[in-house]
N, C-alpha and C positions, 0 to 999 in steps of 0.2 A: 324464316319462311314457314308458313302453315299450309298443310294440304287438307282441304275439306271439300271434296267435290262429290262425295258419295253419301247420300242420305237414303235411308231404307225405311219404308213403312211396314210395320209388323203389327197387325191388328189395330189396336188403339194407340200404339206407340210410334213415334218418329225417332229413329236411331241416326245420330250424326257423329260418326267417328272423326277423329282429328289426329294428324301426325304433325308434330312440331319439331323442326330441326334444332338439334343441340350442337355442342361443339364437336369438331372432328367428324362431321358428316353422319352422325348418329341421330336417331329420331325417338322422341318420346310419344307415347300413345295416351289418348283420352277419348271419352265418348259421352255424348249427351243423349239421354233417353227422356223424351218429352211425351207427356200425355195431357189430355184435356184441351179446352179452348177458352179463349178470353181470360176473364179473371179467375177461372178454375184451372188454369194451366199449371202443371207440375213438371219441373225439369230436374232430373237427377243427373249429376255429372260424376263420372268415375275417372280418376287419374291413376295411371299405372306407373310403377317404379322402374321397370326394366327399360333398357334402351335397345333399339333395333337398327339393323344395318340399312334398311330402306324404309321409305315412307309407306310403301305398299304393305310391308310386313307389319308395321305399326298399326295401320288402318285395319288390316285383317285381324290382328290380335284384339283390338278394341271392339270390332264388330262381333267377333265370336263370344267375347265376354258379355256384351250387351244382350245377345240372343240367349245366352245361358241364363242371365238375370231375368229376362222376360219369361222364358220357359218355366223357371222356378215359380214365378208368381201366377202363371196360367194353369199349372198342373193342379188337379184336385188334391186336397190334403189326404195323406194316407191315414186310414183308420186303425 
């Protein structure tokens, strides 16, 4: 069972976290970070190694990491 009902637009990015049920009721987390349109679309997928007790916890973890990734790329470089 996959849980992916939460998409979030952050500036030019579309964040789509995913929780996938593993054995014994645990969940794996991943997230797609998409930017661009048409033939210029770029999709980065991050898969995480930890397992979570709930789908909500996995989605939250994936979302927080995606927001951190976006923030790193949006911040001006330090001089």
